[in-house]
C-alpha positions in Angstrom: -1.9 -21.1 -20.5 1.7 -21.6 -21.8 2.4 -17.9 -21.3 1.5 -18.2 -17.6 3.6 -21.3 -17.2 6.6 -19.7 -18.9 6.3 -16.6 -16.8 6.1 -18.7 -13.6 9.2 -20.6 -14.6 11.1 -17.5 -15.5 10.1 -15.8 -12.2 11.2 -18.8 -10.2 14.7 -18.6 -11.8 14.8 -14.9 -10.9 13.8 -15.7 -7.3 16.8 -18.0 -6.9 19.2 -15.5 -8.6 18.1 -12.5 -6.5 18.0 -14.5 -3.3 21.5 -15.8 -3.5 22.7 -12.5 -4.7 21.2 -10.8 -1.7 23.0 -13.2 0.6 26.3 -12.4 -1.2 25.7 -8.7 -0.9 24.8 -8.9 2.8 27.8 -11.1 3.7 30.3 -8.9 1.7 28.6 -5.7 2.8 28.4 -4.5 -0.8 26.0 -2.3 -2.8 26.0 -1.2 -6.4 24.8 2.1 -7.9 24.0 2.5 -11.6 23.4 5.9 -13.1 22.0 6.7 -16.5 21.8 10.4 -17.5 18.6 11.1 -19.5 19.3 14.7 -20.2 20.7 17.8 -18.4 19.2 21.2 -18.3 20.7 24.4 -16.8 23.2 22.4 -14.8 20.4 20.0 -13.4 20.9 16.4 -14.3 17.7 14.3 -14.9 19.0 10.7 -14.2 17.7 7.2 -14.0 19.3 6.0 -10.8 19.5 2.3 -9.7 20.6 1.1 -6.2 21.2 -2.6 -5.8 21.8 -3.8 -2.3 20.7 -6.7 -0.2 17.4 -5.1 0.8 16.3 -4.5 -2.7 17.5 -7.9 -3.9 15.8 -9.8 -1.0 12.5 -7.9 -1.6 12.6 -8.6 -5.3 13.2 -12.3 -4.6 10.1 -12.4 -2.4 8.0 -10.7 -5.0 9.3 -13.2 -7.6 8.5 -16.3 -5.7 5.0 -15.0 -4.8 4.4 -13.9 -8.4 5.6 -17.3 -9.7 3.1 -19.2 -7.5 0.3 -16.8 -8.4 1.0 -17.4 -12.1 0.5 -21.2 -11.5 -2.5 -20.5 -9.4 -4.0 -18.3 -12.2 -3.7 -21.1 -14.8 -6.6 -22.8 -13.1 -8.4 -20.0 -11.4 -8.5 -17.7 -14.4 -8.4 -20.5 -17.0 -11.9 -19.8 -18.4 -11.4 -16.0 -18.5 -12.1 -14.4 -21.9 -9.5 -11.7 -21.5 -6.7 -13.9 -20.1 -4.0 -12.2 -22.3 -5.0 -8.8 -20.9 -4.7 -10.3 -17.4 -1.2 -11.7 -18.0 0.0 -8.4 -19.6 -1.3 -6.3 -16.7 0.1 -8.6 -14.1 3.6 -8.5 -15.7 3.5 -4.7 -16.0 2.4 -4.5 -12.4 5.4 -6.6 -11.2 7.8 -4.6 -13.4 6.5 -1.3 -11.9 7.1 -2.6 -8.4 10.6 -3.7 -9.2 11.3 -0.2 -10.7 10.1 1.4 -7.5 12.2 -1.0 -5.3 15.6 -0.3 -7.0 15.2 3.5 -7.3 16.5 5.9 -4.6 16.1 8.8 -7.0 12.7 10.6 -6.9 12.6 10.9 -10.7 13.2 7.1 -11.2 10.8 6.3 -8.3 8.1 8.1 -10.2 8.2 5.7 -13.1 7.4 2.7 -10.9 5.1 4.7 -8.6 2.8 6.0 -11.3 2.9 2.6 -13.0 1.6 1.0 -9.8 -1.3 3.5 -9.5 -2.4 3.2 -13.1 -2.2 -0.6 -13.4 -3.8 -1.1 -10.0 -6.8 0.8 -11.4 -6.9 -1.4 -14.5 -6.8 -4.5 -12.3 -9.5 -3.4 -9.9 -11.9 -2.7 -12.7 -11.0 -6.0 -14.5 -14.4 -7.6 -14.0 -16.1 -4.4 -15.4 -19.2 -4.2 -13.3 -20.7 -1.3 -11.3 -18.9 -2.3 -8.0 -15.6 -2.6 -9.7 -15.8 0.8 -11.3 -16.7 2.5 -8.0 -13.9 0.7 -6.2 -11.4 1.5 -9.0 -12.3 5.2 -8.9 -11.8 5.4 -5.1 -8.5 3.4 -5.4 -7.0 5.6 -8.2 -8.1 8.9 -6.6 -6.7 8.0 -3.2 -3.4 6.9 -4.8 -3.4 10.1 -6.9 -3.1 12.2 -3.7 0.1 10.3 -3.0 1.3 10.8 -6.6 0.7 14.6 -6.1 2.9 14.5 -3.0 5.7 12.8 -4.9 5.4 15.3 -7.7 5.6 18.2 -5.3 8.6 16.6 -3.7 10.3 16.5 -7.1 9.4 20.1 -7.7 10.8 21.2 -4.3 14.0 19.2 -4.9 14.6 21.3 -8.0 16.0 23.9 -5.6 18.8 21.7 -4.7 19.8 20.9 -8.3 19.4 17.2 -8.0 16.8 14.5 -7.2 19.1 12.0 -5.4 17.8 12.3 -1.8 20.6 10.1 -0.5 23.3 12.8 -1.2 21.6 15.8 0.3 22.9 17.3 3.6 20.5 20.2 3.9 17.3 20.6 5.8 14.4 19.9 3.5 11.5 19.2 5.9 8.9 20.2 3.3 10.2 17.5 0.9 9.9 15.0 3.7 6.3 16.0 4.4 5.5 15.3 0.7 7.2 11.9 0.8 5.3 11.2 4.0 1.9 12.0 2.3 2.9 9.8 -0.6 3.7 6.8 1.6 0.7 6.9 3.9 -1.7 7.1 0.9 -0.1 4.1 -0.8 0.0 2.1 2.4 -3.6 3.1 3.3 -3.0 4.7 6.7 -5.7 6.9 8.3 -7.3 8.9 6.8 -6.6 7.2 3.5 -7.7 3.7 4.6 -11.0 3.5 2.6 -9.6 2.3 -0.7 -7.9 -0.9 0.6 -11.1 -3.0 1.4 -12.8 -1.6 -1.8 -9.9 -2.9 -3.9 -11.1 -6.4 -3.1 -13.2 -6.1 -6.3 -10.2 -7.3 -8.2 -9.7 -11.0 -9.1 -8.3 -13.1 -6.2 -4.9 -13.7 -7.8 -4.6 -9.9 -8.1 -5.6 -9.4 -4.4 -3.0 -12.0 -3.4 -0.3 -10.0 -5.2 -1.5 -6.4 -4.6 -2.3 -6.8 -0.9 0.7 -8.9 0.1 3.9 -7.7 -1.5 3.4 -5.0 -4.0 1.0 -2.0 -4.0 0.3 -1.6 -0.3 3.9 -2.2 0.7 5.3 0.4 -1.7 4.6 3.2 0.9 6.2 1.3 3.7 9.3 0.5 1.5 9.6 4.2 0.5 9.6 5.2 4.2 12.2 2.4 4.9 14.5 3.8 2.2 14.3 7.4 3.4 14.0 6.6 7.1 17.3 8.1 8.1 16.2 11.5 7.0 13.1 11.4 9.3 14.9 10.8 12.5 13.9 13.3 15.2 11.5 15.2 13.0 7.8 15.9 13.8 6.8 13.8 10.8 7.8 10.6 12.5 5.6 11.4 15.4 2.6 12.0 13.1 3.4 8.6 11.4 3.4 6.9 14.8 -0.1 8.2 15.7 -1.5 7.5 12.3 -0.2 3.9 12.2 -1.4 3.1 15.8 -4.9 4.3 15.0 -4.9 2.5 11.7 -3.9 -0.8 13.4 -6.5 -0.4 16.1 -9.4 0.6 13.7 -8.7 -2.2 11.2 -8.4 -4.9 13.9 -11.6 -3.8 15.5 -13.4 -3.7 12.1 -12.3 -7.2 11.1 -14.1 -8.6 14.1 -17.4 -7.3 12.8 -16.9 -7.9 9.1 -18.5 -10.9 7.4 -16.9 -10.7 3.9 -14.0 -13.2 3.8 -11.8 -11.2 1.4 -12.5 -8.0 3.4 -11.4 -9.6 6.6 -8.1 -10.6 5.1 -7.7 -7.1 3.6 -8.3 -5.5 7.0 -5.7 -7.8 8.5 -3.3 -6.5 5.8 -4.2 -3.0 6.9 -3.5 -4.0 10.6 -0.1 -5.5 9.7 0.8 -2.4 7.6 0.0 -0.3 10.7 2.3 -2.5 12.8 5.1 -2.1 10.2 4.7 1.7 10.3 4.6 1.7 14.1 8.0 0.0 14.4 9.3 2.1 11.5 8.3 5.4 13.3 10.2 4.2 16.4 13.4 4.1 14.3 13.8 0.4 13.6 13.5 0.3 9.8 15.2 -3.0 9.4 12.8 -4.7 11.7 9.9 -3.2 9.7 11.4 -4.6 6.5 11.8 -8.0 8.2 8.0 -8.1 9.0 7.2 -6.8 5.5 8.8 -9.7 3.7 7.5 -12.3 6.1 4.0 -10.9 6.0 4.0 -10.9 2.1 4.4 -14.7 2.0 1.7 -15.8 4.4 -0.8 -13.1 3.3 -0.5 -14.2 -0.3 -1.2 -17.8 0.8 -4.3 -16.6 2.8 -5.7 -14.9 -0.3 -5.1 -17.9 -2.5 -6.9 -20.2 -0.1 -9.8 -17.7 0.2 -10.1 -17.6 -3.6 -10.5 -21.4 -3.8 -13.1 -21.3 -1.0 -15.1 -18.5 -2.7 -14.8 -20.2 -6.1 -16.1 -23.6 -4.9 -19.0 -22.1 -2.9 -20.8 -20.5 -5.8 -18.9 -17.2 -5.4 -20.2 -16.7 -1.9 -17.9 -14.6 0.3 -20.1 -14.4 3.4 -18.4 -16.4 6.2 -21.8 -16.9 8.0 -23.0 -19.2 5.2 -19.8 -21.4 5.1 -18.7 -24.0 7.5 -17.2 -27.5 7.9 -15.0 -27.0 4.9 -12.2 -29.1 6.1 -14.1 -32.2 5.2 -14.4 -31.1 1.5 -11.2 -29.3 0.7 -8.7 -30.5 3.3 -5.4 -29.4 1.8 -6.7 -25.9 1.1 -8.0 -25.6 4.7 -4.8 -26.9 6.1 -2.9 -24.2 4.2 -5.4 -21.6 5.4 -5.0 -22.8 8.9 -1.2 -22.7 8.9 -1.0 -19.2 7.2 -3.6 -17.8 9.7 -1.5 -19.2 12.6 1.5 -17.4 11.1 -0.6 -14.2 11.0 -1.4 -14.6 14.7 2.2 -15.0 15.6 2.0 -18.6 16.8 5.3 -19.7 18.2 8.0 -20.8 15.7 5.9 -20.1 12.6 7.1 -17.4 10.2 5.1 -14.5 11.6 6.3 -15.2 15.2 9.9 -14.2 14.6 9.1 -10.7 13.3 6.0 -10.0 15.5 7.5 -11.1 18.7 10.7 -9.1 18.1 8.6 -6.1 17.2 6.6 -6.3 20.4 9.7 -6.7 22.6 11.3 -3.7 21.0 8.1 -1.7 21.6 8.3 -2.6 25.3 11.8 -1.2 25.5 10.8 2.1 23.9 9.6 5.3 25.7 5.9 5.1 24.8 3.1 6.5 26.8 0.6 4.1 28.4 -2.3 5.0 26.2 -0.6 4.3 22.9 1.0 1.1 24.3 -2.5 0.0 25.4 -3.8 0.7 21.8 -1.0 -1.4 20.3 -1.6 -4.3 22.7 -5.4 -4.2 22.1 -4.7 -4.3 18.3 -2.5 -7.4 18.9 -5.5 -9.0 20.7 -7.8 -8.1 17.9 -5.6 -10.0 15.4 -6.1 -13.2 17.5 -9.8 -12.6 18.0 -10.7 -12.1 14.3 -8.5 -15.0 13.3 -10.2 -17.4 15.7 -13.6 -16.1 14.7 -12.7 -16.9 11.1 -11.6 -20.4 12.2 -14.8 -21.0 13.9 -17.0 -19.9 11.0 -15.3 -21.9 8.3 -14.2 -25.0 10.3 -16.6 -25.7 13.0 -20.0 -24.1 12.1 -22.5 -25.9 9.8 -23.0 -25.2 6.1 -26.0 -23.0 5.6 -26.4 -22.9 1.8 -27.4 -25.2 -1.0 -27.5 -29.0 -0.4 -25.3 -29.8 -3.4 -21.8 -28.6 -4.1 -19.1 -29.7 -6.5 -16.0 -29.6 -4.4 -12.7 -30.4 -5.9 -9.0 -29.6 -5.4 -6.6 -29.1 -8.3 -3.0 -30.5 -8.1 -1.4 -27.4 -9.7 -3.1 -25.0 -7.3 -2.2 -27.2 -4.4 1.5 -27.2 -5.6 1.5 -23.4 -5.7 0.0 -23.2 -2.2 2.4 -25.9 -0.9 5.5 -23.8 -1.8 4.1 -20.8 0.0 2.9 -23.0 2.9 6.5 -24.3 3.4 7.8 -20.7 3.3 5.1 -19.6 5.8 6.5 -22.2 8.2 10.3 -21.7 7.6 10.9 -18.3 6.1 10.8 -16.5 9.5 13.6 -18.6 11.0 15.6 -18.7 7.7 15.6 -14.9 7.1 16.3 -14.3 10.8 19.3 -16.5 10.8 20.6 -15.3 7.4 20.1 -11.6 7.6 19.0 -10.4 11.1 21.0 -12.7 13.4 23.3 -9.9 14.8 21.0 -6.9 14.8 18.8 -7.4 17.8 19.6 -9.3 21.0 17.3 -8.5 24.0 17.3 -9.0 27.7 14.2 -8.3 29.7 12.2 -9.4 32.7 10.0 -12.4 32.3 6.9 -10.4 33.4 7.4 -8.1 30.4 8.0 -11.0 28.1 4.6 -12.5 29.2 2.6 -9.4 28.3 2.4 -10.6 24.7 1.2 -14.0 25.8 -1.4 -12.5 28.1 -2.8 -10.3 25.3 -3.0 -13.3 23.0 -5.0 -15.2 25.6 -7.2 -12.1 26.0 -7.8 -12.0 22.2 -8.8 -15.7 22.2 -11.3 -14.9 25.0 -12.6 -11.9 23.1 -13.2 -14.0 20.0 -15.9 -16.0 21.9 -18.1 -12.9 22.2 -17.8 -12.3 18.4 -18.5 -16.0 17.6 -21.7 -15.9 19.6 -22.8 -12.6 18.1 -23.3 -10.9 21.5 -23.1 -7.5 19.7 -26.4 -7.6 17.9 -27.2 -3.9 18.1 -27.5 -2.6 14.5 -25.8 0.7 15.1 -22.7 -0.8 16.8 -22.3 -3.4 14.1 -22.7 -0.8 11.4 -20.4 1.7 13.0 -17.6 -0.8 13.6 -17.9 -2.4 10.1 -18.0 0.9 8.2 -14.4 2.1 8.8 -15.6 4.7 11.3 -17.6 6.5 8.6 -14.4 7.5 6.7 -16.2 6.7 3.4 -18.8 9.3 4.2 -16.0 11.8 4.7 -14.9 11.2 1.2 -18.5 11.6 0.0 -18.8 14.9 1.8 -15.5 16.1 0.4 -16.6 15.0 -3.1 -19.8 17.0 -2.8 -18.0 20.0 -1.4 -15.4 20.1 -4.1 -18.0 19.4 -6.8 -20.2 22.3 -5.7 -17.1 24.6 -5.3 -15.9 23.6 -8.8 -19.4 24.3 -10.3 -19.5 27.7 -8.6 -16.0 28.7 -9.8 -16.9 27.5 -13.3 -20.1 29.5 -13.3 -18.3 32.6 -12.1 -15.6 32.1 -14.7 -18.2 31.8 -17.5 -20.1 34.8 -16.3 -18.5 37.5 -14.1 -14.9 36.8 -14.7 -15.2 36.5 -18.5 -17.6 39.5 -18.7 -15.6 41.8 -16.4 -12.3 40.6 -17.8 -13.4 41.2 -21.4 -14.9 44.6 -20.6 -11.9 45.7 -18.6 -9.6 44.7 -21.4 -11.6 46.4 -24.1 -11.8 49.6 -22.0 -8.1 49.4 -21.4 -7.4 49.1 -25.1 -9.7 52.1 -25.8 -7.9 54.2 -23.2 -4.6 53.1 -24.7 -5.7 54.2 -28.1 -6.8 57.6 -26.8 -3.5 58.0 -24.9 -1.6 56.9 -28.0 -3.3 59.5 -30.2 -2.6 62.2 -27.6 1.0 61.1 -27.5 1.3 61.4 -31.2 -0.3 64.9 -31.2 2.1 66.1 -28.4 5.1 64.6 -30.2 4.1 66.4 -33.4 3.7 69.7 -31.6 7.1 69.2 -29.8 8.9 68.4 -33.0 7.4 71.5 -34.7 8.4 73.8 -31.8 11.9 72.3 -31.7 12.5 73.0 -35.4 11.1 76.5 -35.1 13.4 77.1 -32.2 16.4 75.9 -34.3 15.3 78.1 -37.3 15.2 81.2 -35.2 18.7 80.5 -33.7 
């Protein structure tokens, strides 16, 4: 317990340090680069490269404050866990890997944090060591491994340029950008790699609050933000736009049919990641970063509130059985209510400042009507599943056992109170401190009202989902199964498994037999030719000396 308390205090100190340092770097327009040569080989320098600017310091400060509050939260939530020390060590290593990834613009130094995130996320997903955790962990680590392969191939391709510092390259290296793009969309769970994100909910709730708010899933978005200037005008950025729009639409639609509380919040994370990638693909990387750090704060609070609700309801996660919880755990439900309003983009909450600015910039872009309609519908889906969640846990009646032992802990309430205050104020504070002079928009009032109209449409749509008008089994199953993407992984698995077994069988039989026989025959032929060569050389030498003797 004391270890968690010390870690929390230390991280809070780091939060204040990095936050004020980021303000200083932004105002002075400074950035620092640190370089450590590991070794050089054939004129190629393998270096550990660190870039410290206001973006990296601000992101680290957000991670520190969320991690600090999660440590306090875990003191109660994970207090009776047998392997608490293992949990603390994995959590600290996970945070360290994310910080390494944030401060690294060099592909070699990025790899340290990137691989650490993949490995430790697998250890955290399988923390409870049951059948569901093992399956979810395998899907998570294999999907992330595809992104690791993309990063490794990018490192191999960069070998041609003699250096791995992407920032200092002036040549056309589109294949390297393709590999970085693959790495980022796997880590941020864009289509077709979206399956692992809801499955990773098998991890403990404090891990979900950290992984799905500010660390693992945002690593891919942050990588694209760092290298966004190289993608301008390329075909990759168009591919990213389509992938992210369809991801946002699919996850928002799925969340309206999902009944698992943690999966609904995970799908909302997927929807917000799609929104970040959309505005990033339109060339506004700073605005994407703005939404990334605001989203991290209110999404971690959502997960923490969901953890208390699940824990106090006999580990039940089905929202159809819960209801009227505001009478039993009022502070938790108030925090949940405020963070969900921030997720919806309610005026003057934290999420409003980034989401409203993103939508206004999208209206000014040259986007075709179909894709704009998809984005607006995704915005409506966010409101509809949030209101459906409100209805199920606030206004419906409890449908489980007649006796519950409800309680609220002061330490957990304190950790949520800090994040709740930040969910209310962080949008305006960050806007005024860092983004006050970047975007200033003038547009017609009719265009400004489009967002409000879609929010009203989303609230009307939520009534249909509340009353369960879609009772057809196939429709519910299709819309809640991620459009059968998980079956695609199953088919691919079977295909590659059968292909691997056939190749192994051929290698053990025909390849080995034919290879061995061919090699033996070749050796025999070489022996015959060698013997003939010796005979001819002997005859030649005898004839040569006879010729010399007669001369």
